[in-house]
Phi, psi and omega in degrees: 000132180247146183240006176215145179298321180300316178295324180295316178301316180299317179297317182296314181296321179296317182288320186272342184076207185280347181249101181264114176248095193255128173257134178225146183295161174284156171065229191294335187283001178285132173275086187303318183298314180291318179298321177295321179293320176297317180300313180298318181299315182285319180299333181267005183218101183296345179283345180261159175223138181233121171245122179253127178249117187197196176199160175048064175282101187290134178225143177294146181299140179253126181296144182256359178210168180296322180294317177300318181301318181297327180276315191285317188300314177296324178294314181298320179298322180285318187285319184258345184084162182286345188260004186295126184271097174298146180290122183295325183291331177293314178298319180294320177302310184294329180275352183074026184243020179297128181299154182296336182264015177232130175228142180244120182247112181241145175257357176204131181240158178302132192308119176076356189289334186247019175297127179080359178269105193297316182297320180293320180292322181289322186266003176295138178244115181276113180205152173293145181308320183290345181263358185299311181300315179302313186286334179287339177302320181287348178272359177055053179302131178243358176215136170237128177237136185207136173289134182226167177250151178224151180213131179261127179221127178052042177078005181241139177266125176259146182237146181221138172288350166051254187286346187215068170274008193300309188242332191305307183294321177299317181296314180298318179296317182292322178293320177298314182294332180275357181077016180279156178294141180291133176293161174279112188259119183245122174260122182256111185283122172253118188295342182257358181289124182300131182278133176236137181266212179055228186296340181282343184280136181227161177277163181300327182283002171295333183255149172274335178210144176240129183252118173247106181213126182298345176298338179276357183273061176261168176300135176290147177294117180238134180284128174297139179292129190262157176282164175237127180263171184303323179298315180294321176300317181296318178298316179298321178296310179302317183292323185296332180286352178269356182271127181261136176302136182088001184268199186234143185234131169233125177222156180261218184239156176116178187295325181293320176294318177300323180294322176297314180300315180300318180295320178295322177295319178295320178302323182279317191270327182217079188295329179294316178295324178299313178298320179294322179292319177299317179296321182296324180268008175076026180295138178270109186231004183285181180304135178087348179283167181299319179300320180290327184278321186239351186241222181181160181241343183277174176292180187256104179278320180269321181096173183248157171249135179259124174226095193223137176311313182246134174255125185216188187308321184304320179292326175300312182296320180291324178292316181295332180274358180078014178273317179274088185215355177288121182262143177245155185232140182277058179210114188299316183295316178296317181296321178294321178296323176291319183294321182271003175085010179294325179221171169235177182303323172262121189287140181273182189292340181244034186297320181298316178298316183294316180292322179294318183295326182263005176085007180274353174231118186291162180290339180218136183269100175261190185298316182294317180293323178299314179298320179297315181294322176295315183303316186265011170082012178285339175238150182285151173302140181098350175295147182228143179267113178264186185291319183239351182218171175251118184269131181260157183301333182276004178097346177281175182219164179231145177290151179272337180266116182259018184286349179241156187297324182296320178297318181291331176297318177296318179294324178304317183295325181283321183284332185304126177087351179288146179253132180300147178248171177067024177272141179244129176263348182206128173233141178210168180260328174209155176238150180197134181187207184273174175299321179297323179294316179296323178296321178297315180299317180296330184273355180293137174211172177057224183295328179293321177291315183294332184279352178259129180227121170264133189214189183290144178294334178294338176272318185286316193269003179205173181258355185279164175119011174098356179231036185300317183294319179292315179301316181297321179291318179294322186266035181297148182049046183286138174239113182260102181265123176222160180254153174224165181273315183216158176218152179263163178298337180267001170101006174279153182237144173244116186235339192232348184205166180265174184298332181272006178092350178300128185276128174273314183215278181160162181286330179054236180255006187301313180300318180303315183289324176296314179296321180296322179300323178285333181282330181277139183303318184242020179274152175220137172267131180234112178260128185254140175202150171288143182292333181223168174217158175262127180219123179052040176081006180238153174270128179233154179278140172270353171259120188237166173287311174209172181208154186279005175216139180232132174262313177245118182290159186292340179286351174255018181298143182218263182239136172241145178228127168242183178295347183260001176143196187239134176244117179263109185255353187299126175072005184274156174291163179302317181295319179294326176295317179300315180296318180295321180286323176300325183292340180247012177271159176294139185303330183294341186244359185296316182297315180296318179295317179298321180296320178295319179295321178294318181298331179273001180074021183258355181221133183302144188295329185270009181291137176233142180298123178298149182300324182298327181288337180293347180277001180283076180231153178297325180297315179297321181294314179301316181296323183296316184278349177263000185287134173053226184275356184298323186303330181295338181273356185230064179287163181296324182235081185293338182250020181087171183222150174270356174276149176276178186298322179296316180295323178293327175293321184284328189304312180301322180293317181292324177296320178297316179295322179296318179295320180294329183297339179273353182236095190300317183293319179292323179294322179297317179295318180295320179297318178299316180295324180297330182267345183256346178217148181218075178298148183294145177233124180298137178058034185303314185293324178295317180294317179293326179297325178299331179261006183057041177241013181284337176229075184295134183251334183247166177299320179298319180293322178295320177296316180299318180299315179299315181297317181295317180298318179295319179292323176295320178298318177296318181296321179295326180291331181271000000 
């Protein structure tokens, strides 16, 4: 046990020698304080070398202008605290000052954070999340460092890999199997990291060293809760109708995922409003439509099971609403009995007969069967297996041979009303979210705590590993929702990089989930994207004829969703795929896209864009969701906000100014208006004081003040 970061660094350098090949978890599981200390140690000694293998090095947002700085810095100080330890290597990468003896190898980067950063682009490793452990074996990792959670109970300390059981155990197993030397494994205890049990829990001897140092008690990196705009709400509505009650849900992070969650909550809580919202955005939900065939519109009677690479706020909201409640059991016979309706989680009066009939209760109770029944709660704690009978805690007994009806009648009486144990309603490989989400995790207890399992990414992100049949049964009616940046008319997706190879983020688990959707009998992959984007002051289509980089190839095309609807491409001809994608494209780009498809001989020459598709405009969409009482169901921050009331007043104005800055002619006109008219703004001085513009001293500050007031006036009118 170590009690100081300095001592830990000394131990690591001593064990690893001059070549430190350090693996650290993605996201929240990085021990920033220790990594910074290692970085300083190596940066100050040219005789040492440090290679860090990781992903998703989280960094606080950096303002890009003076106005942004005035807004962002006070918020960051409040949200993260003054003590949050930013990763030194991230700052050095962005500044181009990374020492020659330090290299950072990431397989996934914070979205857009490393564009144009040469060292990050050169050392990026493109790999599926499930292949990371395999590929790191060849890098001869000699140190693993990871933030962990600890909990003391009955005088014993329990340890959990908590937010990141995803790769660590897989890597250690693969290195052992390859005959490689075991890395020096350091667990850094963070006292506020939410503890998770089940597969994430490990014994103390899992680690070679445990670090307890109050220097690590900094604020956890928490994602600020983001707003959802009308386009994102529309995408979420269309996507939510593809979810079937009793099915399985995988969702990622970001506003589009939040929009799906919000729509599912509306579907459950106010089904009439949900139906009206679907109609307003033009969702196709009638007989024969995709929603009718694979999804649903009613509330959730059975509930959903979550099996997701990332566990985040959305799953918390679904669990609290009683939607995320279908539990799965790691027993094929029991799971099959639940799927076909022979039993439910709480056993009925004829459970023994039903279980016996479907093969989930064996004809004779031997030692192995007895242990299985105890594990899953079919027998009470304290039951004992005797030579000829099964002894119960109340002194009664049960026959071991279930081959006759009288024996099963006795078992029926004992099983009736018992609730199955070891059921999981949510499995994930890593968690990351808001402060409210971490508080929810800390507050879980009883069945809610037991039902959450963080586990290896090799289990979550694929069907391989010896339990394919059980995984497929548990993940029935799976809907794998992921986002992409662009898609082609022929169904390929671009999600992680640009045409010139510059990495935006990484493939992560997206390919795995798309492939899994095709492998499962009733699984579907759903890729979400906005129909357009703003680039260099212009509106461009995100649906293209082709693109110079592909994340998901067109032969794995399945379902795409934009704000204008759903395109089902599975098994379709190229021409039918083109038509389906044109139908969900923005009206401004449909003619040009159709012309490109015709020029390639992929679309019949006499095809004309139907009049109904011409309604695919942002104006129509905005009007639809603001109609009547619907607008009340689609607030900017449906899950609350980490901004205070003053900041929420300022945000629309600042967002407007940021958008105008990309359009020089519009900004010039706006600037002229700012100086020629000054409509009143409620609480103007208070709002300006938040930006330290209430007493402007320089010409730049006076100009900024005028622009902010004009933008606030516009925001008040809207």
